[in-house]
C-alpha positions as CSV (number, residue, x, y, z in Angstrom):
1,M,103.2,146.3,-41.5
2,K,103.6,143.2,-43.7
3,K,107.3,142.3,-42.9
4,N,109.0,141.4,-39.8
5,L,111.2,144.1,-38.1
6,V,114.6,142.9,-37.2
7,L,116.9,144.8,-34.9
8,I,120.5,144.4,-35.5
9,G,123.9,145.6,-33.8
10,M,126.7,144.7,-31.9
11,M,126.7,142.8,-28.6
12,A,125.5,145.0,-25.8
13,S,123.7,147.4,-28.1
14,G,120.2,146.7,-26.4
15,K,118.5,144.7,-29.1
16,S,116.8,142.2,-26.7
17,T,115.6,145.0,-24.4
18,L,114.6,147.5,-27.2
19,A,112.7,144.6,-29.0
20,R,110.8,143.6,-26.0
21,M,109.8,147.1,-25.4
22,A,108.7,147.9,-29.0
23,S,106.6,144.7,-28.9
24,Q,104.7,145.5,-25.8
25,A,104.1,148.9,-27.1
26,L,102.9,147.7,-30.5
27,D,101.3,144.5,-29.1
28,I,103.0,142.2,-31.5
29,N,105.1,139.2,-31.1
30,L,108.6,139.4,-29.8
31,V,111.3,136.8,-31.1
32,D,114.7,136.7,-29.5
33,T,116.6,134.2,-31.4
34,D,119.4,134.1,-28.6
35,K,116.8,133.2,-26.2
36,L,115.2,130.5,-28.6
37,I,119.0,129.0,-29.1
38,E,119.3,129.0,-25.2
39,K,115.9,127.1,-24.8
40,E,116.5,124.8,-27.5
41,T,120.1,123.9,-26.3
42,N,119.3,124.1,-22.6
43,L,122.5,126.1,-22.4
44,R,123.3,129.9,-22.1
45,I,124.9,131.3,-25.5
46,Y,128.3,131.7,-23.4
47,E,128.2,128.0,-22.3
48,I,127.5,127.0,-25.9
49,F,130.7,128.9,-27.1
50,K,132.5,127.5,-24.3
51,T,131.6,123.8,-24.4
52,K,130.7,123.3,-28.1
53,G,132.3,126.2,-30.1
54,E,131.5,128.9,-32.2
55,N,130.8,126.6,-35.3
56,F,128.3,124.7,-33.3
57,F,126.6,127.9,-32.4
58,R,126.6,129.7,-35.7
59,N,124.9,126.5,-37.4
60,I,122.0,126.7,-34.7
61,E,121.7,130.7,-35.1
62,E,121.5,130.2,-38.7
63,K,118.7,127.6,-38.5
64,T,116.7,129.7,-35.7
65,V,117.2,132.9,-37.3
66,L,116.0,131.7,-40.8
67,N,113.0,129.9,-39.2
68,S,112.0,133.0,-37.2
69,I,111.9,135.1,-40.6
70,K,109.8,132.7,-42.4
71,S,107.1,133.2,-39.9
72,S,104.0,134.5,-41.4
73,K,103.1,136.4,-38.4
74,K,104.3,140.0,-37.9
75,N,107.1,139.8,-35.4
76,I,109.8,142.0,-34.0
77,I,113.1,139.9,-34.1
78,A,116.2,140.5,-32.0
79,I,119.1,138.6,-33.6
80,G,122.5,138.0,-32.1
81,G,125.5,140.5,-32.8
82,G,127.0,138.0,-35.3
83,A,123.9,136.8,-37.0
84,F,123.6,139.7,-39.7
85,L,127.2,138.8,-40.8
86,N,126.0,135.7,-42.2
87,N,125.3,135.8,-45.7
88,K,122.0,133.7,-45.8
89,I,120.6,135.4,-43.0
90,R,121.5,138.8,-44.3
91,K,120.0,138.1,-47.7
92,E,116.7,136.7,-46.0
93,I,116.5,139.8,-43.9
94,E,117.0,142.1,-46.9
95,N,114.4,140.3,-49.1
96,K,111.7,139.7,-46.2
97,C,112.2,142.1,-43.3
98,I,112.8,145.6,-42.3
99,S,116.1,145.8,-40.3
100,I,117.3,148.7,-38.1
101,W,120.7,149.1,-36.9
102,L,121.2,150.1,-33.2
103,K,124.4,152.0,-33.5
104,W,126.4,153.1,-30.6
105,S,129.8,155.0,-30.4
106,N,132.6,152.3,-30.0
107,K,133.5,153.9,-26.7
108,I,130.0,153.2,-25.3
109,L,130.0,149.6,-26.6
110,I,133.4,148.9,-25.5
111,T,132.4,149.9,-22.1
112,R,129.1,147.8,-21.9
113,I,130.9,144.6,-23.5
114,K,133.7,144.9,-21.0
115,N,131.2,145.3,-18.1
116,G,129.1,142.3,-19.3
117,K,129.9,138.9,-18.2
118,K,128.2,137.0,-20.9
119,R,129.8,138.0,-24.1
120,P,131.3,134.9,-25.5
121,K,133.8,136.4,-27.8
122,A,134.6,139.4,-26.3
123,H,135.7,138.8,-23.0
124,L,139.0,137.8,-24.3
125,L,139.6,140.9,-26.4
126,N,141.3,144.0,-25.2
127,S,139.8,147.5,-26.1
128,E,141.9,147.9,-29.4
129,E,140.8,144.4,-30.6
130,L,137.1,145.3,-29.6
131,N,137.3,148.7,-31.5
132,T,138.5,146.7,-34.5
133,L,135.7,144.1,-34.3
134,I,133.2,146.9,-33.8
135,N,134.5,148.6,-37.0
136,E,134.5,145.5,-39.1
137,R,131.1,144.5,-38.2
138,S,129.8,148.2,-38.7
139,K,130.5,147.9,-42.4
140,I,128.1,145.0,-42.5
141,Y,125.7,146.5,-40.1
142,S,125.5,149.8,-42.4
143,K,123.5,147.6,-45.1
144,A,120.4,147.8,-42.9
145,D,117.4,149.7,-44.0
146,Y,117.5,152.1,-41.1
147,K,120.2,153.3,-38.5
148,I,119.4,154.9,-35.2
149,N,122.3,156.7,-33.6
150,C,121.5,155.7,-29.9
151,D,124.4,157.6,-28.1
152,K,122.2,160.5,-26.9
153,L,118.9,158.8,-26.7
154,T,117.0,157.1,-23.7
155,K,115.5,153.4,-24.1
156,D,112.2,155.2,-24.5
157,E,113.5,157.6,-27.1
158,I,115.2,154.7,-29.2
159,T,111.9,152.6,-28.7
160,N,109.7,155.5,-30.2
161,K,112.1,155.7,-33.3
162,I,111.7,152.0,-33.9
163,L,107.9,152.6,-33.4
164,N,107.9,155.4,-36.0
165,I,109.9,153.1,-38.6
166,Y,107.2,150.4,-38.0
167,E,104.3,152.6,-38.2
168,K,105.5,153.9,-41.5
169,K,106.0,150.4,-43.0
């Protein structure tokens, strides 16, 4: 594969975990842009949202994701749930990467998000608002090169689907 492989999807869709599993299986570099942002700012993502605001975060996210995509190495890149909504980021991914949408049912995502403590925007939303957010973002996520319907799959099965896509390219 000559291009980076980018995992996209809603918060709580498992992008970081599945990217790590796939990178280990393929023995290629993992880039988790949220972790890079946390390292650069010395703050957790939810702390950045709380103390510096979403605009501050989105600016750092754009720079971090675009720099990660420009790498000449073959990487598996996990990006934050909102990153693919950014036009600059999406266009670069469309032109230079292979993108995979980790798609889950709204019900599963809402349960995962509500059970998590580190979702910066989501903890303020009720189920109906989360449902709307998921539906809005799904319209953009659907522009990915590939989609994996994850609902009935184990982590290993999802990872194998990622590996199959990687090996085809």
